[in-house]
mmJSON file of the N, C-alpha and C atoms, coordinates in Angstrom:
{"data_MODEL":{"atom_site":{
"group_PDB":["ATOM","ATOM","ATOM","ATOM","ATOM","ATOM","ATOM","ATOM","ATOM","ATOM","ATOM","ATOM","ATOM","ATOM","ATOM","ATOM","ATOM","ATOM","ATOM","ATOM","ATOM","ATOM","ATOM","ATOM","ATOM","ATOM","ATOM","ATOM","ATOM","ATOM","ATOM","ATOM","ATOM","ATOM","ATOM","ATOM","ATOM","ATOM","ATOM","ATOM","ATOM","ATOM","ATOM","ATOM","ATOM","ATOM","ATOM","ATOM","ATOM","ATOM","ATOM","ATOM","ATOM","ATOM","ATOM","ATOM","ATOM","ATOM","ATOM","ATOM","ATOM","ATOM","ATOM","ATOM","ATOM","ATOM","ATOM","ATOM","ATOM","ATOM","ATOM","ATOM","ATOM","ATOM","ATOM","ATOM","ATOM","ATOM","ATOM","ATOM","ATOM","ATOM","ATOM","ATOM","ATOM","ATOM","ATOM","ATOM","ATOM","ATOM","ATOM","ATOM","ATOM","ATOM","ATOM","ATOM","ATOM","ATOM","ATOM","ATOM","ATOM","ATOM","ATOM","ATOM","ATOM","ATOM","ATOM","ATOM","ATOM","ATOM","ATOM","ATOM","ATOM","ATOM","ATOM","ATOM","ATOM","ATOM","ATOM","ATOM","ATOM","ATOM","ATOM","ATOM","ATOM","ATOM","ATOM","ATOM","ATOM","ATOM","ATOM","ATOM","ATOM","ATOM","ATOM","ATOM","ATOM","ATOM","ATOM","ATOM","ATOM","ATOM","ATOM","ATOM","ATOM","ATOM","ATOM","ATOM","ATOM","ATOM","ATOM","ATOM","ATOM","ATOM","ATOM","ATOM","ATOM","ATOM","ATOM","ATOM","ATOM","ATOM","ATOM","ATOM","ATOM","ATOM","ATOM","ATOM","ATOM","ATOM","ATOM","ATOM","ATOM","ATOM","ATOM","ATOM","ATOM","ATOM","ATOM","ATOM","ATOM","ATOM","ATOM","ATOM","ATOM","ATOM","ATOM","ATOM","ATOM","ATOM","ATOM","ATOM","ATOM","ATOM","ATOM","ATOM","ATOM","ATOM","ATOM","ATOM","ATOM","ATOM","ATOM","ATOM","ATOM","ATOM","ATOM","ATOM","ATOM","ATOM","ATOM","ATOM","ATOM","ATOM","ATOM","ATOM","ATOM","ATOM","ATOM","ATOM","ATOM","ATOM","ATOM","ATOM","ATOM","ATOM","ATOM","ATOM","ATOM","ATOM","ATOM","ATOM","ATOM","ATOM"],
"id":[1,2,3,4,5,6,7,8,9,10,11,12,13,14,15,16,17,18,19,20,21,22,23,24,25,26,27,28,29,30,31,32,33,34,35,36,37,38,39,40,41,42,43,44,45,46,47,48,49,50,51,52,53,54,55,56,57,58,59,60,61,62,63,64,65,66,67,68,69,70,71,72,73,74,75,76,77,78,79,80,81,82,83,84,85,86,87,88,89,90,91,92,93,94,95,96,97,98,99,100,101,102,103,104,105,106,107,108,109,110,111,112,113,114,115,116,117,118,119,120,121,122,123,124,125,126,127,128,129,130,131,132,133,134,135,136,137,138,139,140,141,142,143,144,145,146,147,148,149,150,151,152,153,154,155,156,157,158,159,160,161,162,163,164,165,166,167,168,169,170,171,172,173,174,175,176,177,178,179,180,181,182,183,184,185,186,187,188,189,190,191,192,193,194,195,196,197,198,199,200,201,202,203,204,205,206,207,208,209,210,211,212,213,214,215,216,217,218,219,220,221,222,223,224,225,226,227,228,229,230,231,232,233,234],
"type_symbol":["N","C","C","N","C","C","N","C","C","N","C","C","N","C","C","N","C","C","N","C","C","N","C","C","N","C","C","N","C","C","N","C","C","N","C","C","N","C","C","N","C","C","N","C","C","N","C","C","N","C","C","N","C","C","N","C","C","N","C","C","N","C","C","N","C","C","N","C","C","N","C","C","N","C","C","N","C","C","N","C","C","N","C","C","N","C","C","N","C","C","N","C","C","N","C","C","N","C","C","N","C","C","N","C","C","N","C","C","N","C","C","N","C","C","N","C","C","N","C","C","N","C","C","N","C","C","N","C","C","N","C","C","N","C","C","N","C","C","N","C","C","N","C","C","N","C","C","N","C","C","N","C","C","N","C","C","N","C","C","N","C","C","N","C","C","N","C","C","N","C","C","N","C","C","N","C","C","N","C","C","N","C","C","N","C","C","N","C","C","N","C","C","N","C","C","N","C","C","N","C","C","N","C","C","N","C","C","N","C","C","N","C","C","N","C","C","N","C","C","N","C","C","N","C","C","N","C","C","N","C","C","N","C","C"],
"label_atom_id":["N","CA","C","N","CA","C","N","CA","C","N","CA","C","N","CA","C","N","CA","C","N","CA","C","N","CA","C","N","CA","C","N","CA","C","N","CA","C","N","CA","C","N","CA","C","N","CA","C","N","CA","C","N","CA","C","N","CA","C","N","CA","C","N","CA","C","N","CA","C","N","CA","C","N","CA","C","N","CA","C","N","CA","C","N","CA","C","N","CA","C","N","CA","C","N","CA","C","N","CA","C","N","CA","C","N","CA","C","N","CA","C","N","CA","C","N","CA","C","N","CA","C","N","CA","C","N","CA","C","N","CA","C","N","CA","C","N","CA","C","N","CA","C","N","CA","C","N","CA","C","N","CA","C","N","CA","C","N","CA","C","N","CA","C","N","CA","C","N","CA","C","N","CA","C","N","CA","C","N","CA","C","N","CA","C","N","CA","C","N","CA","C","N","CA","C","N","CA","C","N","CA","C","N","CA","C","N","CA","C","N","CA","C","N","CA","C","N","CA","C","N","CA","C","N","CA","C","N","CA","C","N","CA","C","N","CA","C","N","CA","C","N","CA","C","N","CA","C","N","CA","C","N","CA","C","N","CA","C","N","CA","C","N","CA","C","N","CA","C","N","CA","C"],
"label_alt_id":[null,null,null,null,null,null,null,null,null,null,null,null,null,null,null,null,null,null,null,null,null,null,null,null,null,null,null,null,null,null,null,null,null,null,null,null,null,null,null,null,null,null,null,null,null,null,null,null,null,null,null,null,null,null,null,null,null,null,null,null,null,null,null,null,null,null,null,null,null,null,null,null,null,null,null,null,null,null,null,null,null,null,null,null,null,null,null,null,null,null,null,null,null,null,null,null,null,null,null,null,null,null,null,null,null,null,null,null,null,null,null,null,null,null,null,null,null,null,null,null,null,null,null,null,null,null,null,null,null,null,null,null,null,null,null,null,null,null,null,null,null,null,null,null,null,null,null,null,null,null,null,null,null,null,null,null,null,null,null,null,null,null,null,null,null,null,null,null,null,null,null,null,null,null,null,null,null,null,null,null,null,null,null,null,null,null,null,null,null,null,null,null,null,null,null,null,null,null,null,null,null,null,null,null,null,null,null,null,null,null,null,null,null,null,null,null,null,null,null,null,null,null,null,null,null,null,null,null,null,null,null,null,null,null],
"label_comp_id":["MET","MET","MET","ILE","ILE","ILE","ASN","ASN","ASN","GLY","GLY","GLY","GLY","GLY","GLY","PHE","PHE","PHE","GLY","GLY","GLY","MET","MET","MET","VAL","VAL","VAL","ILE","ILE","ILE","ASP","ASP","ASP","GLY","GLY","GLY","SER","SER","SER","GLU","GLU","GLU","ASP","ASP","ASP","ALA","ALA","ALA","ASP","ASP","ASP","ARG","ARG","ARG","ARG","ARG","ARG","ILE","ILE","ILE","ARG","ARG","ARG","GLU","GLU","GLU","MET","MET","MET","LEU","LEU","LEU","LEU","LEU","LEU","TRP","TRP","TRP","ASP","ASP","ASP","VAL","VAL","VAL","ASN","ASN","ASN","ASN","ASN","ASN","GLY","GLY","GLY","ILE","ILE","ILE","ALA","ALA","ALA","ARG","ARG","ARG","ARG","ARG","ARG","SER","SER","SER","TRP","TRP","TRP","ALA","ALA","ALA","ARG","ARG","ARG","ASN","ASN","ASN","GLU","GLU","GLU","GLY","GLY","GLY","ALA","ALA","ALA","VAL","VAL","VAL","ALA","ALA","ALA","ALA","ALA","ALA","ILE","ILE","ILE","ARG","ARG","ARG","ARG","ARG","ARG","GLU","GLU","GLU","MET","MET","MET","GLU","GLU","GLU","ARG","ARG","ARG","THR","THR","THR","PRO","PRO","PRO","GLY","GLY","GLY","LEU","LEU","LEU","GLU","GLU","GLU","VAL","VAL","VAL","THR","THR","THR","LEU","LEU","LEU","PRO","PRO","PRO","ASN","ASN","ASN","PHE","PHE","PHE","ALA","ALA","ALA","ASP","ASP","ASP","ASP","ASP","ASP","GLU","GLU","GLU","ILE","ILE","ILE","ILE","ILE","ILE","ARG","ARG","ARG","ASN","ASN","ASN","ALA","ALA","ALA","LEU","LEU","LEU","ASN","ASN","ASN","ASP","ASP","ASP","ASN","ASN","ASN","GLU","GLU","GLU"],
"label_asym_id":["A","A","A","A","A","A","A","A","A","A","A","A","A","A","A","A","A","A","A","A","A","A","A","A","A","A","A","A","A","A","A","A","A","A","A","A","A","A","A","A","A","A","A","A","A","A","A","A","A","A","A","A","A","A","A","A","A","A","A","A","A","A","A","A","A","A","A","A","A","A","A","A","A","A","A","A","A","A","A","A","A","A","A","A","A","A","A","A","A","A","A","A","A","A","A","A","A","A","A","A","A","A","A","A","A","A","A","A","A","A","A","A","A","A","A","A","A","A","A","A","A","A","A","A","A","A","A","A","A","A","A","A","A","A","A","A","A","A","A","A","A","A","A","A","A","A","A","A","A","A","A","A","A","A","A","A","A","A","A","A","A","A","A","A","A","A","A","A","A","A","A","A","A","A","A","A","A","A","A","A","A","A","A","A","A","A","A","A","A","A","A","A","A","A","A","A","A","A","A","A","A","A","A","A","A","A","A","A","A","A","A","A","A","A","A","A","A","A","A","A","A","A","A","A","A","A","A","A","A","A","A","A","A","A"],
"label_entity_id":["1","1","1","1","1","1","1","1","1","1","1","1","1","1","1","1","1","1","1","1","1","1","1","1","1","1","1","1","1","1","1","1","1","1","1","1","1","1","1","1","1","1","1","1","1","1","1","1","1","1","1","1","1","1","1","1","1","1","1","1","1","1","1","1","1","1","1","1","1","1","1","1","1","1","1","1","1","1","1","1","1","1","1","1","1","1","1","1","1","1","1","1","1","1","1","1","1","1","1","1","1","1","1","1","1","1","1","1","1","1","1","1","1","1","1","1","1","1","1","1","1","1","1","1","1","1","1","1","1","1","1","1","1","1","1","1","1","1","1","1","1","1","1","1","1","1","1","1","1","1","1","1","1","1","1","1","1","1","1","1","1","1","1","1","1","1","1","1","1","1","1","1","1","1","1","1","1","1","1","1","1","1","1","1","1","1","1","1","1","1","1","1","1","1","1","1","1","1","1","1","1","1","1","1","1","1","1","1","1","1","1","1","1","1","1","1","1","1","1","1","1","1","1","1","1","1","1","1","1","1","1","1","1","1"],
"label_seq_id":[1,1,1,2,2,2,3,3,3,4,4,4,5,5,5,6,6,6,7,7,7,8,8,8,9,9,9,10,10,10,11,11,11,12,12,12,13,13,13,14,14,14,15,15,15,16,16,16,17,17,17,18,18,18,19,19,19,20,20,20,21,21,21,22,22,22,23,23,23,24,24,24,25,25,25,26,26,26,27,27,27,28,28,28,29,29,29,30,30,30,31,31,31,32,32,32,33,33,33,34,34,34,35,35,35,36,36,36,37,37,37,38,38,38,39,39,39,40,40,40,41,41,41,42,42,42,43,43,43,44,44,44,45,45,45,46,46,46,47,47,47,48,48,48,49,49,49,50,50,50,51,51,51,52,52,52,53,53,53,54,54,54,55,55,55,56,56,56,57,57,57,58,58,58,59,59,59,60,60,60,61,61,61,62,62,62,63,63,63,64,64,64,65,65,65,66,66,66,67,67,67,68,68,68,69,69,69,70,70,70,71,71,71,72,72,72,73,73,73,74,74,74,75,75,75,76,76,76,77,77,77,78,78,78],
"pdbx_PDB_ins_code":[null,null,null,null,null,null,null,null,null,null,null,null,null,null,null,null,null,null,null,null,null,null,null,null,null,null,null,null,null,null,null,null,null,null,null,null,null,null,null,null,null,null,null,null,null,null,null,null,null,null,null,null,null,null,null,null,null,null,null,null,null,null,null,null,null,null,null,null,null,null,null,null,null,null,null,null,null,null,null,null,null,null,null,null,null,null,null,null,null,null,null,null,null,null,null,null,null,null,null,null,null,null,null,null,null,null,null,null,null,null,null,null,null,null,null,null,null,null,null,null,null,null,null,null,null,null,null,null,null,null,null,null,null,null,null,null,null,null,null,null,null,null,null,null,null,null,null,null,null,null,null,null,null,null,null,null,null,null,null,null,null,null,null,null,null,null,null,null,null,null,null,null,null,null,null,null,null,null,null,null,null,null,null,null,null,null,null,null,null,null,null,null,null,null,null,null,null,null,null,null,null,null,null,null,null,null,null,null,null,null,null,null,null,null,null,null,null,null,null,null,null,null,null,null,null,null,null,null,null,null,null,null,null,null],
"Cartn_x":[137.111,137.601,137.721,137.085,137.247,138.11,138.858,139.754,139.847,139.283,139.327,138.854,138.038,137.507,138.139,139.13,139.808,139.06,138.447,138.034,138.917,139.099,139.53,138.68,139.027,138.053,139.172,138.661,139.529,138.709,139.212,138.702,139.145,140.095,141.025,142.169,142.139,142.885,144.446,145.485,146.787,146.945,146.117,146.238,145.95,144.92,144.039,145.138,145.706,146.927,147.993,148.546,149.446,149.154,147.912,147.263,147.426,147.006,146.79,148.282,149.041,150.318,150.975,150.769,151.339,150.68,149.156,148.378,148.835,148.984,149.623,151.031,151.918,153.002,153.127,152.491,152.295,151.644,150.531,149.591,150.453,151.249,152.173,153.091,153.862,154.929,154.526,153.264,152.916,152.834,152.068,151.892,153.379,154.055,155.521,156.163,156.062,156.772,155.949,154.519,154.186,154.612,154.842,155.24,156.601,157.535,158.912,158.832,158.096,157.927,157.556,156.897,156.786,157.906,158.828,160.223,160.121,159.545,159.509,160.892,161.45,162.986,162.885,161.925,161.559,161.079,160.273,159.611,160.748,161.718,162.611,163.638,163.732,164.686,163.892,162.929,161.937,161.927,161.571,161.429,162.741,164.017,165.146,165.443,165.212,165.218,164.489,163.335,162.686,162.843,163.564,164.028,165.132,166.112,166.917,166.894,165.514,164.875,164.094,163.362,162.477,163.143,163.212,163.562,162.62,162.887,162.081,161.309,161.312,160.835,161.537,161.039,161.979,161.026,161.555,160.82,161.813,161.169,161.853,161.9,163.18,163.62,163.408,162.891,163.145,164.374,164.372,165.878,165.372,166.124,166.208,167.004,166.497,167.108,167.206,168.324,168.52,167.447,166.528,165.6,166.255,167.365,167.988,168.315,168.672,168.846,167.612,166.278,165.329,164.699,164.976,164.591,165.247,166.657,167.438,166.953,166.78,166.302,164.994,164.252,162.685,163.064,164.08,164.12,164.691,165.66,166.265,165.409,164.073,162.964,162.271,162.443,161.562,162.126],
"Cartn_y":[-52.636,-51.466,-51.589,-50.233,-50.311,-48.959,-49.174,-48.042,-48.257,-47.53,-47.172,-48.608,-49.217,-50.412,-51.751,-51.597,-52.829,-53.104,-54.266,-54.581,-55.254,-55.14,-56.105,-56.185,-57.525,-57.583,-57.725,-57.018,-56.569,-57.381,-58.455,-59.231,-59.273,-58.463,-58.3,-59.403,-60.698,-61.621,-61.212,-62.163,-61.684,-61.696,-62.581,-62.434,-61.438,-60.724,-59.316,-58.385,-58.353,-57.375,-57.599,-58.658,-58.854,-58.236,-58.584,-58.243,-56.609,-55.998,-54.583,-53.816,-54.596,-53.908,-54.131,-55.4,-55.466,-54.56,-54.43,-53.688,-52.006,-51.614,-50.313,-49.917,-51.043,-50.779,-50.767,-52.005,-51.977,-50.433,-50.0,-48.776,-47.563,-47.378,-45.797,-46.078,-47.231,-47.484,-47.285,-47.849,-47.878,-46.266,-45.473,-43.965,-43.218,-43.688,-43.116,-43.35,-44.515,-45.158,-44.454,-44.4,-43.538,-42.111,-41.277,-40.214,-40.039,-41.037,-41.245,-41.152,-42.012,-42.044,-41.015,-40.091,-38.694,-37.585,-38.196,-37.225,-36.402,-36.852,-36.226,-36.582,-35.648,-36.04,-36.519,-35.927,-36.414,-37.608,-38.129,-39.485,-40.431,-39.973,-40.838,-41.343,-40.241,-40.389,-41.304,-40.883,-41.773,-43.079,-43.872,-45.041,-45.458,-44.991,-45.408,-45.939,-45.132,-45.175,-46.314,-46.21,-47.749,-49.148,-48.917,-50.351,-50.601,-49.707,-49.948,-50.531,-49.88,-50.384,-51.647,-51.97,-53.103,-54.324,-55.246,-56.479,-56.842,-57.314,-57.665,-56.572,-55.329,-54.274,-53.939,-54.032,-53.992,-53.075,-51.684,-50.95,-50.3,-50.41,-49.896,-48.294,-47.79,-46.494,-45.824,-44.836,-44.12,-43.767,-43.514,-43.099,-41.74,-40.64,-39.259,-38.924,-38.373,-38.089,-36.689,-35.984,-34.705,-34.159,-32.899,-32.574,-32.056,-31.664,-30.947,-32.367,-33.632,-34.857,-35.22,-34.987,-35.508,-34.891,-33.449,-32.423,-32.748,-32.823,-33.011,-34.339,-35.199,-36.762,-36.489,-35.717,-35.653,-34.761,-33.716,-32.767,-33.53,-34.687,-35.283,-36.227,-36.457,-37.157,-36.423,-35.31,-34.406,-34.334],
"Cartn_z":[112.372,111.957,110.686,109.737,108.387,107.99,107.076,106.656,105.172,104.188,102.929,102.305,102.707,102.01,102.617,103.793,104.41,105.796,106.052,107.106,107.881,109.219,110.3,111.377,111.85,113.177,114.336,115.264,116.587,117.627,118.248,119.228,120.57,120.587,121.83,122.216,121.063,120.974,120.469,120.906,120.738,119.221,118.463,117.034,116.554,116.928,116.837,116.569,118.112,118.195,117.159,116.699,115.631,114.53,114.196,112.78,112.714,113.901,113.963,113.724,114.53,114.449,112.871,112.344,110.926,110.137,110.245,109.118,109.362,110.794,110.572,110.135,110.44,109.664,108.281,107.788,106.409,105.729,106.343,105.837,105.872,106.755,107.338,106.056,106.016,105.226,103.911,103.445,102.091,101.546,102.542,102.21,102.182,102.988,102.719,101.497,101.204,99.648,98.708,98.854,97.461,97.509,98.538,98.575,98.385,98.46,98.148,96.474,95.925,94.611,93.854,94.436,94.021,94.024,94.481,94.549,96.051,96.838,98.218,98.723,99.127,99.911,101.213,101.772,103.491,103.686,102.239,102.289,101.981,101.162,101.051,102.011,102.768,103.967,105.02,105.025,106.136,105.747,104.354,104.021,104.195,103.939,104.113,105.456,106.387,107.874,108.334,107.877,108.241,107.64,106.513,106.198,106.9,107.511,108.304,109.561,110.049,111.385,111.438,110.063,110.104,109.424,109.902,109.129,108.191,106.756,105.998,105.146,105.528,104.707,103.628,102.42,101.289,100.292,99.798,99.075,98.198,96.886,95.765,95.976,96.053,96.115,94.754,94.604,93.249,92.778,91.632,91.116,90.575,90.977,90.724,89.656,88.475,87.263,87.301,86.897,86.386,85.654,85.769,85.065,83.626,83.596,82.203,81.389,82.053,81.292,80.632,81.301,80.851,79.702,79.724,78.857,77.668,77.852,76.322,75.62,76.505,75.944,75.378,75.91,74.948,73.904,73.975,72.823,71.652,72.076,71.056,70.258,70.751,69.937,69.216,69.156,68.073,66.777],
"occupancy":[1.0,1.0,1.0,1.0,1.0,1.0,1.0,1.0,1.0,1.0,1.0,1.0,1.0,1.0,1.0,1.0,1.0,1.0,1.0,1.0,1.0,1.0,1.0,1.0,1.0,1.0,1.0,1.0,1.0,1.0,1.0,1.0,1.0,1.0,1.0,1.0,1.0,1.0,1.0,1.0,1.0,1.0,1.0,1.0,1.0,1.0,1.0,1.0,1.0,1.0,1.0,1.0,1.0,1.0,1.0,1.0,1.0,1.0,1.0,1.0,1.0,1.0,1.0,1.0,1.0,1.0,1.0,1.0,1.0,1.0,1.0,1.0,1.0,1.0,1.0,1.0,1.0,1.0,1.0,1.0,1.0,1.0,1.0,1.0,1.0,1.0,1.0,1.0,1.0,1.0,1.0,1.0,1.0,1.0,1.0,1.0,1.0,1.0,1.0,1.0,1.0,1.0,1.0,1.0,1.0,1.0,1.0,1.0,1.0,1.0,1.0,1.0,1.0,1.0,1.0,1.0,1.0,1.0,1.0,1.0,1.0,1.0,1.0,1.0,1.0,1.0,1.0,1.0,1.0,1.0,1.0,1.0,1.0,1.0,1.0,1.0,1.0,1.0,1.0,1.0,1.0,1.0,1.0,1.0,1.0,1.0,1.0,1.0,1.0,1.0,1.0,1.0,1.0,1.0,1.0,1.0,1.0,1.0,1.0,1.0,1.0,1.0,1.0,1.0,1.0,1.0,1.0,1.0,1.0,1.0,1.0,1.0,1.0,1.0,1.0,1.0,1.0,1.0,1.0,1.0,1.0,1.0,1.0,1.0,1.0,1.0,1.0,1.0,1.0,1.0,1.0,1.0,1.0,1.0,1.0,1.0,1.0,1.0,1.0,1.0,1.0,1.0,1.0,1.0,1.0,1.0,1.0,1.0,1.0,1.0,1.0,1.0,1.0,1.0,1.0,1.0,1.0,1.0,1.0,1.0,1.0,1.0,1.0,1.0,1.0,1.0,1.0,1.0,1.0,1.0,1.0,1.0,1.0,1.0],
"B_iso_or_equiv":[0.0,0.0,0.0,0.0,0.0,0.0,0.0,0.0,0.0,0.0,0.0,0.0,0.0,0.0,0.0,0.0,0.0,0.0,0.0,0.0,0.0,0.0,0.0,0.0,0.0,0.0,0.0,0.0,0.0,0.0,0.0,0.0,0.0,0.0,0.0,0.0,0.0,0.0,0.0,0.0,0.0,0.0,0.0,0.0,0.0,0.0,0.0,0.0,0.0,0.0,0.0,0.0,0.0,0.0,0.0,0.0,0.0,0.0,0.0,0.0,0.0,0.0,0.0,0.0,0.0,0.0,0.0,0.0,0.0,0.0,0.0,0.0,0.0,0.0,0.0,0.0,0.0,0.0,0.0,0.0,0.0,0.0,0.0,0.0,0.0,0.0,0.0,0.0,0.0,0.0,0.0,0.0,0.0,0.0,0.0,0.0,0.0,0.0,0.0,0.0,0.0,0.0,0.0,0.0,0.0,0.0,0.0,0.0,0.0,0.0,0.0,0.0,0.0,0.0,0.0,0.0,0.0,0.0,0.0,0.0,0.0,0.0,0.0,0.0,0.0,0.0,0.0,0.0,0.0,0.0,0.0,0.0,0.0,0.0,0.0,0.0,0.0,0.0,0.0,0.0,0.0,0.0,0.0,0.0,0.0,0.0,0.0,0.0,0.0,0.0,0.0,0.0,0.0,0.0,0.0,0.0,0.0,0.0,0.0,0.0,0.0,0.0,0.0,0.0,0.0,0.0,0.0,0.0,0.0,0.0,0.0,0.0,0.0,0.0,0.0,0.0,0.0,0.0,0.0,0.0,0.0,0.0,0.0,0.0,0.0,0.0,0.0,0.0,0.0,0.0,0.0,0.0,0.0,0.0,0.0,0.0,0.0,0.0,0.0,0.0,0.0,0.0,0.0,0.0,0.0,0.0,0.0,0.0,0.0,0.0,0.0,0.0,0.0,0.0,0.0,0.0,0.0,0.0,0.0,0.0,0.0,0.0,0.0,0.0,0.0,0.0,0.0,0.0,0.0,0.0,0.0,0.0,0.0,0.0],
"pdbx_formal_charge":[null,null,null,null,null,null,null,null,null,null,null,null,null,null,null,null,null,null,null,null,null,null,null,null,null,null,null,null,null,null,null,null,null,null,null,null,null,null,null,null,null,null,null,null,null,null,null,null,null,null,null,null,null,null,null,null,null,null,null,null,null,null,null,null,null,null,null,null,null,null,null,null,null,null,null,null,null,null,null,null,null,null,null,null,null,null,null,null,null,null,null,null,null,null,null,null,null,null,null,null,null,null,null,null,null,null,null,null,null,null,null,null,null,null,null,null,null,null,null,null,null,null,null,null,null,null,null,null,null,null,null,null,null,null,null,null,null,null,null,null,null,null,null,null,null,null,null,null,null,null,null,null,null,null,null,null,null,null,null,null,null,null,null,null,null,null,null,null,null,null,null,null,null,null,null,null,null,null,null,null,null,null,null,null,null,null,null,null,null,null,null,null,null,null,null,null,null,null,null,null,null,null,null,null,null,null,null,null,null,null,null,null,null,null,null,null,null,null,null,null,null,null,null,null,null,null,null,null,null,null,null,null,null,null],
"auth_seq_id":[1,1,1,2,2,2,3,3,3,4,4,4,5,5,5,6,6,6,7,7,7,8,8,8,9,9,9,10,10,10,11,11,11,12,12,12,13,13,13,14,14,14,15,15,15,16,16,16,17,17,17,18,18,18,19,19,19,20,20,20,21,21,21,22,22,22,23,23,23,24,24,24,25,25,25,26,26,26,27,27,27,28,28,28,29,29,29,30,30,30,31,31,31,32,32,32,33,33,33,34,34,34,35,35,35,36,36,36,37,37,37,38,38,38,39,39,39,40,40,40,41,41,41,42,42,42,43,43,43,44,44,44,45,45,45,46,46,46,47,47,47,48,48,48,49,49,49,50,50,50,51,51,51,52,52,52,53,53,53,54,54,54,55,55,55,56,56,56,57,57,57,58,58,58,59,59,59,60,60,60,61,61,61,62,62,62,63,63,63,64,64,64,65,65,65,66,66,66,67,67,67,68,68,68,69,69,69,70,70,70,71,71,71,72,72,72,73,73,73,74,74,74,75,75,75,76,76,76,77,77,77,78,78,78],
"auth_comp_id":["MET","MET","MET","ILE","ILE","ILE","ASN","ASN","ASN","GLY","GLY","GLY","GLY","GLY","GLY","PHE","PHE","PHE","GLY","GLY","GLY","MET","MET","MET","VAL","VAL","VAL","ILE","ILE","ILE","ASP","ASP","ASP","GLY","GLY","GLY","SER","SER","SER","GLU","GLU","GLU","ASP","ASP","ASP","ALA","ALA","ALA","ASP","ASP","ASP","ARG","ARG","ARG","ARG","ARG","ARG","ILE","ILE","ILE","ARG","ARG","ARG","GLU","GLU","GLU","MET","MET","MET","LEU","LEU","LEU","LEU","LEU","LEU","TRP","TRP","TRP","ASP","ASP","ASP","VAL","VAL","VAL","ASN","ASN","ASN","ASN","ASN","ASN","GLY","GLY","GLY","ILE","ILE","ILE","ALA","ALA","ALA","ARG","ARG","ARG","ARG","ARG","ARG","SER","SER","SER","TRP","TRP","TRP","ALA","ALA","ALA","ARG","ARG","ARG","ASN","ASN","ASN","GLU","GLU","GLU","GLY","GLY","GLY","ALA","ALA","ALA","VAL","VAL","VAL","ALA","ALA","ALA","ALA","ALA","ALA","ILE","ILE","ILE","ARG","ARG","ARG","ARG","ARG","ARG","GLU","GLU","GLU","MET","MET","MET","GLU","GLU","GLU","ARG","ARG","ARG","THR","THR","THR","PRO","PRO","PRO","GLY","GLY","GLY","LEU","LEU","LEU","GLU","GLU","GLU","VAL","VAL","VAL","THR","THR","THR","LEU","LEU","LEU","PRO","PRO","PRO","ASN","ASN","ASN","PHE","PHE","PHE","ALA","ALA","ALA","ASP","ASP","ASP","ASP","ASP","ASP","GLU","GLU","GLU","ILE","ILE","ILE","ILE","ILE","ILE","ARG","ARG","ARG","ASN","ASN","ASN","ALA","ALA","ALA","LEU","LEU","LEU","ASN","ASN","ASN","ASP","ASP","ASP","ASN","ASN","ASN","GLU","GLU","GLU"],
"auth_asym_id":["A","A","A","A","A","A","A","A","A","A","A","A","A","A","A","A","A","A","A","A","A","A","A","A","A","A","A","A","A","A","A","A","A","A","A","A","A","A","A","A","A","A","A","A","A","A","A","A","A","A","A","A","A","A","A","A","A","A","A","A","A","A","A","A","A","A","A","A","A","A","A","A","A","A","A","A","A","A","A","A","A","A","A","A","A","A","A","A","A","A","A","A","A","A","A","A","A","A","A","A","A","A","A","A","A","A","A","A","A","A","A","A","A","A","A","A","A","A","A","A","A","A","A","A","A","A","A","A","A","A","A","A","A","A","A","A","A","A","A","A","A","A","A","A","A","A","A","A","A","A","A","A","A","A","A","A","A","A","A","A","A","A","A","A","A","A","A","A","A","A","A","A","A","A","A","A","A","A","A","A","A","A","A","A","A","A","A","A","A","A","A","A","A","A","A","A","A","A","A","A","A","A","A","A","A","A","A","A","A","A","A","A","A","A","A","A","A","A","A","A","A","A","A","A","A","A","A","A","A","A","A","A","A","A"],
"auth_atom_id":["N","CA","C","N","CA","C","N","CA","C","N","CA","C","N","CA","C","N","CA","C","N","CA","C","N","CA","C","N","CA","C","N","CA","C","N","CA","C","N","CA","C","N","CA","C","N","CA","C","N","CA","C","N","CA","C","N","CA","C","N","CA","C","N","CA","C","N","CA","C","N","CA","C","N","CA","C","N","CA","C","N","CA","C","N","CA","C","N","CA","C","N","CA","C","N","CA","C","N","CA","C","N","CA","C","N","CA","C","N","CA","C","N","CA","C","N","CA","C","N","CA","C","N","CA","C","N","CA","C","N","CA","C","N","CA","C","N","CA","C","N","CA","C","N","CA","C","N","CA","C","N","CA","C","N","CA","C","N","CA","C","N","CA","C","N","CA","C","N","CA","C","N","CA","C","N","CA","C","N","CA","C","N","CA","C","N","CA","C","N","CA","C","N","CA","C","N","CA","C","N","CA","C","N","CA","C","N","CA","C","N","CA","C","N","CA","C","N","CA","C","N","CA","C","N","CA","C","N","CA","C","N","CA","C","N","CA","C","N","CA","C","N","CA","C","N","CA","C","N","CA","C","N","CA","C","N","CA","C","N","CA","C","N","CA","C","N","CA","C","N","CA","C"],
"pdbx_PDB_model_num":[1,1,1,1,1,1,1,1,1,1,1,1,1,1,1,1,1,1,1,1,1,1,1,1,1,1,1,1,1,1,1,1,1,1,1,1,1,1,1,1,1,1,1,1,1,1,1,1,1,1,1,1,1,1,1,1,1,1,1,1,1,1,1,1,1,1,1,1,1,1,1,1,1,1,1,1,1,1,1,1,1,1,1,1,1,1,1,1,1,1,1,1,1,1,1,1,1,1,1,1,1,1,1,1,1,1,1,1,1,1,1,1,1,1,1,1,1,1,1,1,1,1,1,1,1,1,1,1,1,1,1,1,1,1,1,1,1,1,1,1,1,1,1,1,1,1,1,1,1,1,1,1,1,1,1,1,1,1,1,1,1,1,1,1,1,1,1,1,1,1,1,1,1,1,1,1,1,1,1,1,1,1,1,1,1,1,1,1,1,1,1,1,1,1,1,1,1,1,1,1,1,1,1,1,1,1,1,1,1,1,1,1,1,1,1,1,1,1,1,1,1,1,1,1,1,1,1,1,1,1,1,1,1,1]
}}}
């Protein structure tokens, strides 16, 4: 299997089964994390839920700042 330049040998072994599960978990959650960092509220909720469900999964969550605070901070620097 090749996905975006990533290759994996799938040979029917138990080890291959484990690698597939880990890769899919990582790939899907990586996409959700990227969307959460883009301030997608649904993705933030989804990655929080997955972190509760999956031991060892730790994703840095975005910190949302009020747009007005950002505008004021940028205007203060002019």
